[in-house]
Residue frames as a rotation matrix with the C-alpha (Angstrom) as fourth column:
MET 1
0.703 0.543 -0.459 -2.34
-0.594 0.803 0.041 44.62
0.391 0.244 0.887 -19.23
LEU 2
0.477 -0.500 0.723 -0.79
-0.553 0.469 0.689 41.74
-0.683 -0.728 -0.052 -17.40
SER 3
-0.228 -0.596 -0.770 1.89
-0.963 0.256 0.087 39.78
0.145 0.761 -0.632 -19.18
LEU 4
0.494 0.501 -0.711 1.40
-0.495 0.834 0.244 36.10
0.715 0.231 0.660 -19.82
GLY 5
-0.424 -0.719 -0.550 4.25
0.184 0.527 -0.830 35.12
0.887 -0.454 -0.091 -17.38
ILE 6
-0.849 0.150 0.507 2.46
-0.521 -0.401 -0.754 36.96
0.090 -0.904 0.418 -14.54
ILE 7
0.137 0.988 -0.073 -0.80
-0.965 0.150 0.216 35.28
0.224 0.041 0.974 -15.32
TYR 8
0.347 -0.088 -0.934 0.78
-0.062 0.991 -0.117 31.78
0.936 0.098 0.339 -15.30
PHE 9
-0.760 -0.643 -0.092 2.54
0.051 0.082 -0.995 32.57
0.648 -0.761 -0.029 -12.04
MET 10
-0.549 0.630 0.549 -0.71
-0.836 -0.402 -0.374 33.66
-0.015 -0.664 0.747 -10.45
LEU 11
0.479 0.700 -0.529 -2.46
-0.693 0.672 0.261 30.54
0.539 0.241 0.807 -11.73
PHE 12
-0.088 -0.620 -0.780 0.38
0.131 0.769 -0.626 28.37
0.988 -0.157 0.014 -10.34
ALA 13
-0.872 -0.252 0.419 0.10
-0.310 -0.377 -0.873 30.16
0.378 -0.891 0.251 -6.98
ILE 14
-0.146 0.944 0.296 -3.60
-0.988 -0.154 0.003 29.61
0.049 -0.292 0.955 -6.74
ILE 15
0.514 0.280 -0.811 -3.38
-0.410 0.911 0.055 25.97
0.754 0.304 0.583 -7.67
ALA 16
-0.415 -0.783 -0.463 -0.56
0.195 0.421 -0.886 25.41
0.889 -0.458 -0.022 -5.12
ALA 17
-0.739 0.205 0.642 -2.46
-0.638 -0.519 -0.568 27.14
0.217 -0.830 0.515 -2.48
PHE 18
0.394 0.913 -0.104 -5.48
-0.863 0.407 0.298 24.77
0.315 -0.027 0.949 -2.96
GLY 19
0.275 -0.389 -0.879 -3.10
-0.035 0.910 -0.413 21.86
0.961 0.145 0.236 -2.80
PHE 20
-0.745 -0.663 -0.072 -1.50
0.086 0.012 -0.996 22.91
0.661 -0.749 0.048 0.45
LEU 21
-0.443 0.670 0.595 -4.78
-0.890 -0.408 -0.203 23.86
0.107 -0.620 0.778 1.95
GLY 22
0.570 0.641 -0.514 -6.10
-0.611 0.749 0.256 20.31
0.549 0.168 0.819 1.11
LYS 23
-0.102 -0.754 -0.648 -2.96
0.204 0.622 -0.756 18.78
0.974 -0.210 0.091 2.56
TYR 24
-0.853 -0.209 0.479 -3.42
-0.359 -0.432 -0.827 20.76
0.380 -0.877 0.293 5.77
ILE 25
0.061 0.954 0.292 -7.02
-0.989 0.018 0.149 19.79
0.137 -0.298 0.945 6.17
ALA 26
0.567 0.108 -0.817 -6.14
-0.193 0.981 -0.004 16.05
0.801 0.160 0.577 5.54
GLU 27
-0.487 -0.820 -0.300 -3.47
0.132 0.271 -0.954 16.21
0.863 -0.504 -0.024 8.19
LEU 28
-0.662 0.299 0.688 -5.86
-0.733 -0.451 -0.509 17.69
0.158 -0.841 0.517 10.77
LYS 29
0.426 0.903 0.053 -8.34
-0.901 0.419 0.110 14.92
0.077 -0.095 0.993 10.08
GLY 30
-0.032 -0.529 0.848 -5.65
-0.519 0.733 0.438 12.10
-0.854 -0.426 -0.299 10.32
ARG 31
0.868 0.323 0.378 -5.96
0.148 0.558 -0.816 11.30
-0.475 0.764 0.437 6.64
ASN 32
0.096 -0.908 0.407 -3.22
0.897 0.256 0.360 10.84
-0.431 0.331 0.839 4.13
PRO 33
0.086 -0.089 -0.992 -1.79
0.011 -0.996 0.090 14.35
-0.996 -0.019 -0.084 3.24
MET 34
-0.906 -0.419 0.057 -1.04
0.047 0.035 0.998 13.27
-0.420 0.907 -0.012 -0.35
GLU 35
-0.379 0.858 0.346 -4.70
0.924 0.372 0.089 12.61
-0.052 0.354 -0.934 -0.82
GLY 36
0.480 0.567 -0.669 -5.67
0.607 -0.766 -0.214 16.08
-0.634 -0.303 -0.711 0.31
PHE 37
-0.247 -0.668 -0.702 -2.94
-0.134 -0.694 0.708 17.65
-0.960 0.269 0.081 -1.75
LEU 38
-0.941 -0.013 0.338 -3.89
0.312 0.352 0.883 15.88
-0.130 0.936 -0.327 -5.00
LEU 39
0.033 0.999 0.036 -7.59
0.987 -0.027 -0.157 16.66
-0.156 0.041 -0.987 -4.41
GLY 40
0.402 0.148 -0.903 -6.75
0.330 -0.944 -0.008 20.30
-0.854 -0.295 -0.429 -3.99
ILE 41
-0.597 -0.715 -0.362 -4.46
-0.144 -0.349 0.926 20.41
-0.789 0.605 0.106 -7.01
PHE 42
-0.928 0.131 0.348 -6.72
0.368 0.461 0.807 18.64
-0.054 0.877 -0.477 -9.40
LEU 43
-0.189 0.979 0.078 -10.16
0.907 0.144 0.395 19.80
0.376 0.146 -0.915 -8.20
GLY 44
-0.568 -0.180 0.803 -9.28
0.074 -0.983 -0.167 23.18
0.820 -0.035 0.571 -6.68
LEU 45
-0.586 0.395 0.707 -11.86
-0.781 -0.507 -0.364 24.56
0.215 -0.766 0.606 -4.26
LEU 46
0.535 0.796 -0.284 -14.18
-0.717 0.605 0.347 21.50
0.448 0.018 0.894 -4.82
GLY 47
0.182 -0.488 -0.854 -11.29
0.182 0.870 -0.459 19.21
0.966 -0.071 0.247 -3.77
VAL 48
-0.832 -0.451 0.322 -10.65
-0.167 -0.351 -0.921 21.11
0.529 -0.821 0.217 -0.62
LEU 49
-0.168 0.892 0.420 -14.35
-0.975 -0.213 0.063 21.00
0.146 -0.399 0.905 0.21
ILE 50
0.543 0.326 -0.774 -14.45
-0.323 0.932 0.166 17.24
0.775 0.160 0.611 -0.46
GLU 51
-0.355 -0.780 -0.516 -11.50
0.281 0.438 -0.854 16.75
0.892 -0.448 0.064 1.88
ALA 52
-0.737 0.116 0.665 -13.26
-0.561 -0.654 -0.507 18.92
0.376 -0.747 0.548 4.48
VAL 53
0.146 0.955 0.260 -16.35
-0.980 0.104 0.167 16.71
0.133 -0.279 0.951 4.55
LEU 54
0.114 -0.184 -0.976 -14.63
-0.161 0.966 -0.201 13.31
0.980 0.180 0.080 4.46
PRO 55
0.962 0.266 0.063 -14.73
-0.109 0.161 0.981 11.53
0.251 -0.951 0.184 7.84
ARG 56
0.217 -0.862 0.459 -11.70
-0.976 -0.179 0.125 11.28
-0.026 -0.475 -0.880 10.17
LYS 57
0.242 -0.244 -0.939 -9.63
-0.317 0.895 -0.314 8.22
0.917 0.374 0.139 10.04
């Protein structure tokens, strides 16, 4: 069985990955990277998808 610390670390890593993926997509589209990062952090995969379909600036 996984310890609670490992589970928290994995959860943090997944959340951070969504944040940085959203940031990366926002930078590619010329949008504010913080917008993409926060969408990825707070909404996860849905936030990354939202950032992907937003229009370029």
